[in-house]
KETI-603001 format. One line per 10 residues: for each residue x negated, y, z negated of N, C-alpha, C. Coordinates in nm, 3 decimals. Example, Ala and Ser with C-alpha at 12.3 -4.5 7.8 and 13.67 -1.06 7.14 Angstrom:
2
-1.319,-0.569,-0.780,-1.230,-0.450,-0.780,-1.320,-0.330,-0.780 | -1.285,-0.225,-0.708,-1.367,-0.106,-0.714,-1.290,0.003,-0.787 $
This chain:
136
0.401,10.191,0.403,0.351,10.152,0.556,0.428,10.226,0.609 | 0.342,10.287,0.696,0.368,10.338,0.858,0.463,10.251,0.953 | 0.545,10.309,1.013,0.592,10.250,1.129,0.464,10.199,1.236 | 0.376,10.236,1.275,0.282,10.224,1.321,0.212,10.099,1.305 | 0.168,10.090,1.159,0.091,9.991,1.082,0.195,9.849,1.104 | 0.338,9.872,1.104,0.396,9.776,1.082,0.421,9.720,1.223 | 0.442,9.786,1.331,0.470,9.720,1.481,0.307,9.659,1.499 | 0.185,9.716,1.447,0.056,9.670,1.468,0.058,9.529,1.404 | 0.115,9.517,1.305,0.135,9.359,1.211,0.200,9.278,1.280 | 0.339,9.297,1.330,0.410,9.240,1.387,0.362,9.177,1.548 $
0.304,9.288,1.589,0.225,9.225,1.732,0.108,9.149,1.722 | 0.029,9.183,1.616,-0.077,9.076,1.594,-0.027,8.957,1.536 | 0.101,8.935,1.481,0.135,8.794,1.410,0.201,8.761,1.566 | 0.269,8.790,1.640,0.298,8.728,1.762,0.191,8.684,1.850 | 0.070,8.761,1.841,-0.009,8.700,1.948,-0.110,8.569,1.879 | -0.038,8.574,1.739,-0.141,8.494,1.682,-0.080,8.339,1.686 | 0.076,8.363,1.695,0.202,8.248,1.723,0.165,8.185,1.847 | 0.150,8.282,1.930,0.119,8.244,2.089,0.004,8.153,2.117 | -0.085,8.229,2.063,-0.259,8.153,2.074,-0.282,8.012,2.021 | -0.178,8.009,1.877,-0.169,7.916,1.809,-0.067,7.776,1.887 $
0.021,7.828,1.937,0.146,7.681,1.994,0.028,7.654,2.088 | -0.028,7.669,2.181,-0.094,7.592,2.305,-0.196,7.521,2.220 | -0.266,7.529,2.125,-0.359,7.501,2.061,-0.291,7.397,1.972 | -0.215,7.434,1.906,-0.158,7.261,1.850,-0.088,7.178,1.942 | -0.053,7.220,2.063,-0.021,7.087,2.117,-0.115,7.028,2.186 | -0.261,7.097,2.239,-0.359,7.011,2.249,-0.428,6.934,2.153 | -0.434,6.998,2.029,-0.467,6.932,1.954,-0.390,6.799,1.913 | -0.268,6.803,1.897,-0.180,6.646,1.867,-0.219,6.572,2.007 | -0.196,6.632,2.148,-0.250,6.523,2.253,-0.348,6.476,2.249 | -0.473,6.543,2.201,-0.590,6.459,2.189,-0.607,6.356,2.087 $
-0.526,6.347,1.981,-0.494,6.242,1.895,-0.387,6.159,1.899 | -0.339,6.140,2.014,-0.234,6.034,2.042,-0.276,5.935,2.096 | -0.419,5.855,2.063,-0.447,5.745,2.072,-0.373,5.655,1.991 | -0.321,5.659,1.900,-0.261,5.596,1.801,-0.141,5.570,1.860 | -0.067,5.668,1.952,0.059,5.661,1.989,0.112,5.579,2.095 | -0.009,5.571,2.176,-0.035,5.510,2.301,-0.107,5.387,2.295 | -0.207,5.375,2.220,-0.272,5.225,2.205,-0.254,5.151,2.079 | -0.273,5.025,2.079,-0.260,4.949,1.980,-0.408,4.934,1.877 | -0.370,5.025,1.764,-0.494,5.022,1.662,-0.551,4.899,1.627 | -0.457,4.820,1.599,-0.444,4.689,1.539,-0.495,4.572,1.604 $
-0.517,4.593,1.737,-0.502,4.486,1.833,-0.663,4.522,1.934 | -0.752,4.414,1.939,-0.879,4.410,2.043,-0.857,4.333,2.144 | -0.882,4.343,2.245,-0.870,4.246,2.386,-1.039,4.304,2.412 | -1.084,4.210,2.452,-1.263,4.200,2.537,-1.218,4.126,2.689 | -1.239,4.247,2.787,-1.224,4.189,2.937,-1.345,4.224,2.982 | -1.360,4.135,3.090,-1.487,4.119,3.150,-1.469,4.125,3.315 | -1.524,4.216,3.379,-1.467,4.268,3.526,-1.571,4.328,3.605 | -1.526,4.377,3.735,-1.608,4.454,3.799,-1.562,4.597,3.815 | -1.686,4.645,3.787,-1.646,4.821,3.786,-1.594,4.878,3.933 | -1.496,4.926,3.937,-1.457,4.976,4.053,-1.473,5.097,4.078 $
-1.451,5.185,3.953,-1.503,5.333,3.940,-1.482,5.362,3.813 | -1.557,5.482,3.814,-1.633,5.558,3.684,-1.567,5.702,3.715 | -1.492,5.760,3.593,-1.465,5.909,3.624,-1.541,5.968,3.493 | -1.666,6.013,3.539,-1.720,6.094,3.421,-1.655,6.201,3.395 | -1.562,6.230,3.362,-1.524,6.389,3.347,-1.471,6.408,3.198 | -1.456,6.527,3.153,-1.366,6.576,3.002,-1.242,6.578,3.047 | -1.140,6.557,2.947,-1.148,6.525,2.809,-1.216,6.402,2.780 | -1.173,6.313,2.826,-1.225,6.156,2.841,-1.249,6.115,2.955 | -1.375,6.037,2.989,-1.419,5.954,3.092,-1.344,5.828,3.100 | -1.323,5.799,3.203,-1.258,5.663,3.255,-1.310,5.564,3.340 $
-1.273,5.437,3.325,-1.334,5.312,3.410,-1.213,5.269,3.479 | -1.234,5.237,3.596,-1.159,5.134,3.670,-1.204,5.017,3.650 | -1.163,4.905,3.621,-1.208,4.773,3.609,-1.093,4.647,3.678 | -1.172,4.573,3.736,-1.118,4.452,3.830,-1.121,4.314,3.752 | -1.028,4.293,3.664,-1.030,4.178,3.567,-0.971,4.080,3.608 | -1.060,3.921,3.654,-1.004,3.798,3.668,-0.934,3.741,3.584 | -0.822,3.661,3.586,-0.782,3.600,3.478,-0.814,3.441,3.541 | -0.791,3.352,3.457,-0.830,3.210,3.455,-0.788,3.153,3.604 | -0.681,3.197,3.659,-0.652,3.171,3.787,-0.739,3.222,3.889 | -0.800,3.324,3.882,-0.867,3.410,3.963,-0.780,3.523,4.028 $
-0.671,3.575,3.952,-0.589,3.634,4.015,-0.652,3.781,3.921 | -0.670,3.885,4.016,-0.702,4.005,3.955,-0.578,4.119,3.932 | -0.675,4.170,3.780,-0.580,4.276,3.735,-0.665,4.379,3.747 | -0.611,4.497,3.810,-0.682,4.611,3.776,-0.635,4.707,3.659 | -0.741,4.747,3.559,-0.731,4.839,3.419,-0.787,4.920,3.463 | -0.732,5.028,3.407,-0.769,5.167,3.387,-0.779,5.192,3.232 | -0.893,5.205,3.214,-0.977,5.252,3.062,-1.031,5.363,3.024 | -0.966,5.400,2.908,-0.998,5.554,2.878,-1.098,5.544,2.799 | -1.239,5.658,2.791,-1.290,5.633,2.679,-1.341,5.748,2.635 | -1.479,5.737,2.524,-1.478,5.864,2.478,-1.514,5.984,2.609 $
-1.563,6.090,2.562,-1.576,6.240,2.604,-1.741,6.221,2.661 | -1.790,6.282,2.788,-1.889,6.320,2.859,-1.992,6.305,2.724 | -1.956,6.412,2.630,-2.058,6.453,2.551,-2.126,6.314,2.448 | -2.011,6.232,2.432,-1.994,6.115,2.331,-2.087,6.031,2.436 | -2.054,6.001,2.522,-2.135,5.907,2.621,-2.272,5.967,2.647 | -2.300,6.085,2.648,-2.419,6.134,2.660,-2.524,6.100,2.566 | -2.473,6.129,2.427,-2.533,6.089,2.305,-2.558,5.955,2.299 | -2.482,5.839,2.386,-2.508,5.731,2.352,-2.615,5.673,2.476 | -2.642,5.776,2.511,-2.741,5.720,2.661,-2.697,5.676,2.774 | -2.557,5.702,2.802,-2.479,5.681,2.933,-2.472,5.804,3.031 $
-2.491,5.822,3.153,-2.431,5.912,3.232,-2.413,5.852,3.338 | -2.374,5.938,3.458,-2.315,5.925,3.576,-2.348,5.774,3.642 | -2.509,5.783,3.646,-2.581,5.686,3.733,-2.619,5.574,3.644 | -2.561,5.571,3.516,-2.614,5.416,3.373,-2.478,5.305,3.461 | -2.395,5.354,3.496,-2.281,5.239,3.536,-2.270,5.258,3.710 | -2.271,5.146,3.762,-2.253,5.170,3.930,-2.132,5.071,3.942 | -2.039,5.140,4.045,-1.949,5.017,4.099,-1.983,4.909,4.153 | -1.915,4.792,4.153,-1.969,4.655,4.174,-2.066,4.578,4.067 | -2.088,4.662,3.948,-2.165,4.615,3.809,-2.050,4.536,3.725 | -2.079,4.425,3.694,-1.978,4.336,3.579,-2.009,4.420,3.434 $
-1.886,4.455,3.429,-1.883,4.504,3.251,-1.835,4.378,3.146 | -1.860,4.399,3.022,-1.788,4.362,2.967,-1.729,4.475,2.833 | -1.612,4.485,2.836,-1.584,4.598,2.722,-1.472,4.544,2.632 | -1.458,4.585,2.491,-1.366,4.569,2.413,-1.298,4.681,2.408 | -1.118,4.661,2.413,-1.046,4.772,2.442,-0.919,4.758,2.336 | -0.893,4.868,2.293,-0.751,4.870,2.231,-0.656,4.905,2.371 | -0.574,4.759,2.358,-0.470,4.761,2.479,-0.354,4.858,2.451 | -0.256,4.898,2.564,-0.156,4.994,2.565,-0.053,4.898,2.490 | 0.028,4.982,2.414,0.135,4.978,2.319,0.252,4.864,2.400 | 0.239,4.942,2.541,0.353,4.914,2.614,0.327,4.731,2.743 $
0.197,4.728,2.692,0.184,4.595,2.774,0.108,4.611,2.881 | 0.144,4.754,2.973,0.064,4.761,3.094,-0.110,4.764,3.069 | -0.164,4.736,3.204,-0.299,4.686,3.188,-0.396,4.844,3.187 | -0.381,4.914,3.074,-0.450,5.031,3.044,-0.505,4.981,2.883 | -0.598,5.052,2.846,-0.639,5.050,2.732,-0.712,5.182,2.672 | -0.805,5.155,2.564,-0.913,5.251,2.531,-1.013,5.195,2.474 | -1.148,5.228,2.519,-1.240,5.164,2.528,-1.305,5.171,2.358 | -1.342,5.061,2.288,-1.387,5.081,2.156,-1.533,5.032,2.167 | -1.606,4.951,2.239,-1.716,4.927,2.288,-1.746,4.878,2.422 | -1.868,4.863,2.488,-1.917,4.843,2.617,-2.041,4.768,2.622 $
-2.067,4.662,2.710,-2.172,4.579,2.681,-2.241,4.669,2.834 | -2.349,4.661,2.803,-2.419,4.696,2.937,-2.556,4.595,2.907 | -2.554,4.515,2.993,-2.680,4.430,2.979,-2.678,4.383,2.861 | -2.801,4.364,2.788,-2.780,4.354,2.643,-2.762,4.416,2.527 | -2.720,4.554,2.576,-2.698,4.674,2.473,-2.568,4.687,2.446 | -2.495,4.666,2.338,-2.367,4.709,2.301,-2.344,4.867,2.297 | -2.265,4.870,2.317,-2.223,5.059,2.263,-2.106,5.094,2.212 | -2.116,5.140,2.058,-2.016,5.162,1.971,-1.930,5.285,2.055 | -1.830,5.278,2.107,-1.768,5.449,2.154,-1.646,5.487,2.047 | -1.569,5.397,1.996,-1.442,5.475,1.906,-1.430,5.369,1.810 $
-1.400,5.446,1.720,-1.387,5.394,1.571,-1.228,5.410,1.527 | -1.115,5.340,1.523,-1.008,5.384,1.494,-0.970,5.447,1.361 | -1.069,5.390,1.263,-1.072,5.469,1.106,-1.126,5.632,1.119 | -1.209,5.655,1.230,-1.246,5.793,1.235,-1.128,5.875,1.330 | -1.177,6.020,1.304,-1.119,6.096,1.427,-1.206,6.120,1.528 | -1.119,6.107,1.651,-1.248,6.137,1.768,-1.230,6.293,1.812 $
């Protein structure tokens, strides 16, 4: 093998390792749902939509949820990608601030008012968005 060929092989190896490094961290970060949210627990929340963030990699909503005493807790809820939501028939104007939503979420393991939306009830329509046994 010539020196030139060996250098080319080494250079290609470094380039591939450099490209794979950032991608592997992106892939690990994307599948961190189990690390942040309790996949064995579901919480049903009903509250008023404050904000819809219809952006990738995951859309999110801010929901004001009253408890039995009327105290409002603001939940920040992550959901599927814009593409998944669009396939389910949702878009930016499907849900408007002020609307009452009922969601089933996987709550944060640390107890903060944060969750990952499994399903969403919009009127009489229930939309399934996340199944923990599948890879999203």
